[in-house]
TORMAR-296390 format. One record per residue: x, y negated, z of N, C-alpha, C, O in turn. Coordinates in steps of 0.05 Angstrom, whole numbers, plus 5000, padded with zeros to 4 digits. Example, Ala and Ser with C-alpha at 12.3 -4.5 7.8 and 13.67 -1.06 7.14 Angstrom:
2
526451145156524650905156526450665156528550665169525750455142527350215143525849995157526849775161
This chain:
350
453949164735456549184734458249074755457548864766460349184763462449064787463048744771463348714747463248544792464748324783467548324788468148424810469448224775472448124778472647884774472047774754473947744798475047514797478347494793479547554813479547424775482047414773483547104786483746884775484447164809485446944827488946954827489947174832490446774824493246744826494046564844492446384848496046564856497146364876500146494884501046724879501546264898504346344902503946394933502546254948505346624943505146754966507246644984509546614975506546565010508246405030508946655048510346595066508346895047508947125067511047235057512647115043511047525064512847725059511747805034509347795032513547895012512847964990512548264994513748395010510548364973509748624973510048744945510648604927509749014942509349204913508149014897509548934878505548904900504348744883504748504866503248404849507148414874508148274853509048384830508848254809510148624828510948744806508648854788509048884764506448904800504348954786503048774770501648854751503348524776501848344761502048324733500048294719505148334721505548304695504048574679502648564658504548784694503349034680500549114679499549254661499048994702496249044703494448834702492048864705495548584698493948364698492048344680489948224685492548464657490748434635488848664630487548694609488748824648487149044648484348984654483848834673482349094639479749044645478149254660477649484651477349114688476449254711474249444699474449694703472649344686469649454677470449774668469149974673472549774656472950114648473050244670472750484666473450164697473450374718470750444726470350654739468550264719466050344734464150364714464450294690461850484726459050484713456550454731454450574731457350264744455450244771453749854765454949644768450749884756450249624752449349524781448549674799449549264780449549114804446649034806445548894789445449134832442649014833442848724849444348644867441048624837440848354846439848274876440148054887438748494885437548484910439748564936439348514960442148704922443948834946445948604951446548434934446748624976449248474982451848494970453048704970452548294960456148354947457848354967457348194985460048524968462248544985464648504965465348644946465748264976468248174954471148314971471548344995472548364951475148524963477448454944477848514921479048284964481948264949483548424946483648574965485048474928487048744921487848704892486548584875490448824889491648844869491049094849489249244857492049134825491449354810493549604816494149774800494249584836496049884844494650104850492550104863495950344838495050584838494850624871492750744877496050574889495350614917492450494926491150564946491550274906489450174924486850284903484750154900487350514890484850664877483250684897481250584887482550764923479950784936478250544931475950574923479750254937478050064943476749994908474449944903478450014891477149954864474950224858473050184843475150464867473150634864471250634879469750824877470750484893468450334916465950324893463850434897466650174871464250024860462450304847460150284839464150554848462550854838460050904864457951014859460750804890459650914910457850704921455850784933458050434917456650234935454050294933452750334954452550304903450050274903448850494918446450464923450150744928448750914940448350874973446851004988450050664977449550555004449150235013450050095032447350174987446249944989447549634986446549424995449649654973451649434966452349434938451649604922454049184933454649244910458349134912459249044933459749174891463149024899463748834877463348874853464848644888466348444874469448454877470148404900471048494862473848514860475348204853475048094831476848104874478847894871481448004861482848134877482347974838485448044835487047854844487047624835488847934868490947784877493347954886493248154901495647824875497548034872500048024893502248114886499547954914501147934941499248004964496947914963500048184988498548185007498047935025496147895040500147775020499547495030497547325026496247185042497247334995494847184984491747294986489747154985492047624988489647784997488647685021486347605024490847665042490447625069488747345073486747315087490047145056488846925060486046885051484346775065485446995025483347045017480847145039478647035040481247315051479947455074479447315098477347345112481547145105481546995130480046715120478546605136480346615100478946385087475546435075474046255066474946665079472446805072471746755042469546695034473846775027473946765002472747104997470947174982473947215010472947555010472247625031472647465049470847905039470348015062472248205068472148295091474448315049476148515051478548445039478448265022481448575043483348535028484948775043485048875065486548825015488349125018490548925035490548685032492349065054494249025067496449235072496149485069498649115079501549295088500849305121499249185135503149555128503149645152504549375171504049355195505849215159507249015176505148725178505548535193503148745162502048525161500348455182499548225184499548665202498248515227500448375241499848175253502648435241504948295256504848015243505747835257504347965227504247705210501847555219501847315225499347755219496847585226497147515259496247305267498547695278498947565303500547395307500347265328502847315288505547145292503546885284503346705301502146865263500946645254498746515267497946295260497446665291495546605306492646655285490846485285492546805274490646805252488046955270488747185275486046905278483847025298481347185281479547295294481347175259478547255245479347495226478047515206481247665230481947875210482448125233483348075256481848365224481448605238482948795216482548765192484448985225485549195205483349445215483349535238482049525198479149635196479550005186477950185192481850035171482150325159485150375143486250205130485750535145488050605125487650655098485350685089489450675085488950675054491050885039490351065024493950815047495451045030498151065053498950895068498951295050501551405065503051495039502151625019506051385046507951475022507151304998505451135001508351354977507951194951509950964950509750784933512050974968514050844956516850974967516851084989519050954952521551114962523451064949523450884931525351204955528451154943528051404918526951624918529651234895530151374870532851394864534051184866534251574857536851594848537551644814536051804801539151534804539451564778540351834772541751934789539751964751540652244746543252234745544452064733544252424758547452484761548752354781551152364783547152224797548652114828547652274845545152314847549352364859548452604879549052454911551152354919546352504927546652444954545252644962543252704949546152804990544952955005544452895030542753005043545752705039545752545071545452205065546252095044544352095083544351815080547351635077547651425065549351785091551851665096552451745064553851555055552151915046552851945018552551705006554351624991550651565011549751264998551651084998551650894983553751125015555550935027557550914999558351124989558350664987559750604966557950634940558950574918555650714942553750674919552050434919551750334942550950334902549350074894547150174887546550304867545150074910542250124913541149824909542249624918538349834891537549584887534849584900533249764895534149374917531849344935530449054921531748894909527949034925526248794920525948644949524948754969526948384950527548254978524448214987522548154973524648285015521648205031520248415030518348405045520448655015518248845016518148995042519748915059516749165048516549345065518249615060519049765077518449625037519049905030522449905032523750105038523849595026526749525040527149575064529249695070525149485084525549525112525749855123527149945141523949965105524350245111526350385103527250575116527350295081530250445074532650295089534750405089532450105098534550055115534350145142536350135157532150215151531450325180532650605177534350695193531650795149531651015151535251095148536351275161536450925130539050975123540850935152542351115159540750755162541550685190541650875214543350885232539251015210538351235232539451475217539751665232539951515196540851745184543951745186545251925176545151555198548151545206549451395178551951405177548251255158549451065143550450855156549350755176553050745144553850475151552950245134554850175119550650095132549449915121551549775104551449775080553349655118555449485110556749585083557549445065556849855086558250025060556750105042557750225023554250075044551750065018552149815004552149605017552549824978552649584964549449514954548749554931548149414972545149334972545049084956546348894963543349064934542748874912540348834904538749024900539648564901537048524894536048554865537348464845533548704863533148764837530348624835528848574854529848564805527748494792525848694793526548914799523548654788521548974784520948944754521348744740519749194744519149254727520949374703522349564709521049304679522749384661525949324674527849484670526149174684529049014687529949194710532349234707529049304731529249474746530249744733532449854735528049824718528550114704531350074685533250234687531449864668533549814654536749804670538649934662536749654691539349674711539850034721542050124726537350174723538250394729538950594705540650764709537850574682538650684661541450654648542750814635542050374658544350324643547050354662549350294658545950464683548050544705549350234720551450234733547750014716548449784730547649854765548949724781546049994773545450114800545450414800545550544779545350504821545850804827543150884835542751114830541350774845538650794854537050514860538350304859534250524867532550384874530750444894530150674899529550214908527750344921525050124914525049884915523350264909520650154899518350294900518250474917516750244887513950394890512550474876512750364854510450674876508750784854507050584841505850414854506850584814507350834799510750814787511551014775512150644789514550544779516550774791518350864776516250844816518751064821517351274802519151384788514851374796514351554788515051554761516151764753514551364744514651344718518051384709518651484687519751304725523051374723522951694725524351804707521751834740522152104743520752254720521952444710518452164712517352284685519152284662519652464647520152014662521951964637524552054639526052004621525552214662527752304666529852134674532152234672529651894683531851724687532751744713535051664719531151844733531951864758530452074777528752214766530752104801529352354814529252274841530752094848527552394857526952344887529352534899529352774895531052404912533152604925531552724948529752634963532953024945530753214963531153174994529253245008533553065008533553045030533352695036533252645060533352575026532752275031529952155025528952135003528852065050525552015046525851725063527351705082524351555055524951295075522651375091522451265113521051505085518751575106519651785132518351865151521851835126522952005153523851905172524052015194524551625167525051415191522751445213520551555210523951295237521851265262519251115253517051125264519650975233517350825224515050985212512650925216515751175199513451375186512751275156512951045147512151465147510751425118508051245114507051225092507351155132504550995133505950725113508250645111503350635099504250445072502550265077503450035075499950285083497850025077495150095086494750325094493049885085490549965095488849725086489949555071486149695096485049485091484149335116483749465137483448995114482948805129480348745124479348755101478748675151476148615144475848305162477048285184474448085153474447815169471647925189469748075186472447745211470047855231467747795231465947915244467347535212464447505205462847685193460547715201463847855171463248105161462548325175460548445170464548385198464048575215462148545236461648725252460948255235458948225253455848335252454048365269456248385211453548515206453848765210454748865190453448925228454249215236453049405219454049625214451049305211449649595189450849535162451349735149451349305153452949315125455649405126456649535108457249325156459849455157459749735158461549875148458049805169457850135174457150275144457950495137455650115129454650235102457850175085458950385077458550025082461449975076463350135077464750195057463650235104465850445118464750755102466250905090462250795106461650985092462051055065462351285059462150855048462350775017465150885018465851105008466750725031469450765033471051005036473151065023469451165061470851435063470351595042471951765034467351555029466851735006468851684988469851894979469951424977471651444963474251524967475551634950475151464989477451635000477351884993479051944977475752075001475452325001475852404963477652534953473852274950474152334924476852294910477552444891478352084918481351984909483152204920485452194911482452414939483852564949483952834928485453024931482552804911482653004891484452884865484552644857485753124856487953024837486552894812487152664805484253064797483953014776481552744777481152614757480252674802479252444802481352184805481151964793482952244820484951994826486751934796487751714791486952184779488252084753486651954737487551784722484452004738482351904722482351604726482451444707482351544750482351214757484551074753484650874739486751174765489651144765490651024730491750814723489951224716490551184687489450904680490850734669486750864685485250614677485750404691485350184682486650454715487150204732489850114729490249874730491750264725494650134724495450194690497350074681494350314677494950334645497350514642499050494625497050704663499750974658499151164645496751194640500851334636499851564628499151784650499651754674498052004642496852154661498952334677498352424699501552384666503052534673504952384698506252514714504752084698505651924714503751874733504751854756501051854732499251904747498752164768497752144791499852384757499652574770502852574788503152674810504252484776506952514793506452294819507452304842504452074809504351874839503152044856504252064878500752194851499352324868500952524885500652554910502952684866504252904888505952714908506552824929506552494906508252314925506952134938508451934942504652114948502351944963500152114970499052284956499552024992497152115005495551895016496551725031492351895007490651715010488951825032487852045031488651645053487151715082485651445096486651225091483951455109483251245122484451195154483951005169485751395158487351425181489051235186490951195171488551085211490050845221492950905238492650965262495550885228497950925241498550655258500050475251497150675280497350395301500450425312501450205318501750635315504550645326505950575304508050455309505550615282507450485255507350195256509250045256504850115256504149775265505749645282506849425278506049805306507249665334510249655322511749455321510949915314513949885313515049735294517449655294513249685275514349495247514349185260516049005257512149175275512448865294514148865305515348655301515349035322518448975333520948935317523048865327520648985295522248955277522648645259524548565246519948525266518748295249521648065249522647965229522348025275524547775278526847915258527647795238527548145264530048195247529848215220531948225206527548205211527348285179525848065171524648095149525447815183524847565178521247505171520247295163520047735177517047675171515047535192512847435188516647565216515447405242518247285259520547365259517047095271518846915284519147075308521447075318517447225320517647365354517247625347516647715325517647775371516048035378513748025376513047895396511648095362508548075372507748365375505448435368509248505383508548845381506248845398504248955389506148715423503948765440501448655433499448695447501448525409498648455402497348595380494948575376499248755365498148875343496049065345494449085327495749255374493449385378491049245386489049385390490848975391488548825391487048755363484748665362488548805340487848665317486448915296485448885274486449195314485249395304482549435311481949435335480749475292477649515297476949775287476149805264477250015306475750275295472750325294472050555287470850155300468250145308466950245282465750455284467050115256466650215235467050475227465250635220469250525229470550815223469351005234468351195224469750925264468751155278465551255278464751475286464151055268461551075262460951205232458851325226462551175219461951265194463551535191463051645170465051635205466051885206464552115227464252355224463751955248463152115268465752185288465152315307468352125285470452165295471551935318470751695319473252065336473851915360476451745349477651805329477051555362479651325353482051545353483751535335482051725372484451875374484452065348486652155340482152115337482652325313482852125289482052225267483451925289483651705270485551595270486151445251487451625293489851465295492551685285492451925289494151595276496751705267497251745238496451605221498651945234499352005209498152315202498652525215496852295183495452605176497352795164498952725147497253065173498653265171499253305143501453405140497853255123497953275095500453085088502453165076499952775099502152625090504752705104506652675089505352785124507052925137508753055120511053005115507053255110508453475094509453385067510553535051508953095062510153015039513052915043514652865024513752875069516552715076518652965075518553175089520352885056522553055049525053005072525952775074526153215088527853185106529953365106531753345124
């Protein structure tokens, strides 16, 4: 059976969606997701991840690993910063990560991590309270919008609103806690909307508290809807055979998670949510191994403005992307594996 290590720690880097997942998902037993026995003679690949629905592909890996000659051990860490450190320090071979994290890696001079595959597009967005109307970004002026400090979703929102013609100084942007507190603030009218991530955004839609405004999507900004991927340490990548087999299993898992029924089955167990919420999440995110290098480079340029890097390291980001295993596993060229998939673009409301 897949092994799970529960590890915690205080994050020194950019906060992520995973912080709010801690309370909701921390007690869930991961063995509910898998039925693959661990063969003693197979190499163990350790992965640092949270229990977020956007990470369903890495959790689903345990159902495919044996076919490709390895087993999986999950280490539950609640921020991208903690996950990154685990892979950097060789406590794990892989870590889930955000679009802006390659910039952090470059800024901190970390030399042994590479971005090796995409994972999710969209899956984070603006929600408005039922009854609150806004057809343009400028219409948000005078409204109170809650954001979680330090998240990439906050960055996308601010960029999208500004590019859409809104005066950011006229939007009352307030910091919100995550989980039940943010939902209560929305329900009680303390805020007109918030910018958060799946499955919380989808929970309020299903509960009838809020909705996705049809013409306001943070993924419509110049950064695009790319949301995250996976990192590997270079020591693991040096084992080219195992790296290839891992990537074959990962792509297989991604393909399975692109099926709604399969995704709902994993997401409900992983996140402890109702099937209707998982279905709503599936409709508002797209899982793909494709790597949006342009989005990561653009995000890096914004690092100094938003405080996740000390300087512009955008010229270093591309060198931190390793396409080799993904190209070998899929038979596709680097060009074919770069950018935002058409299916993800179709999700963006404009």
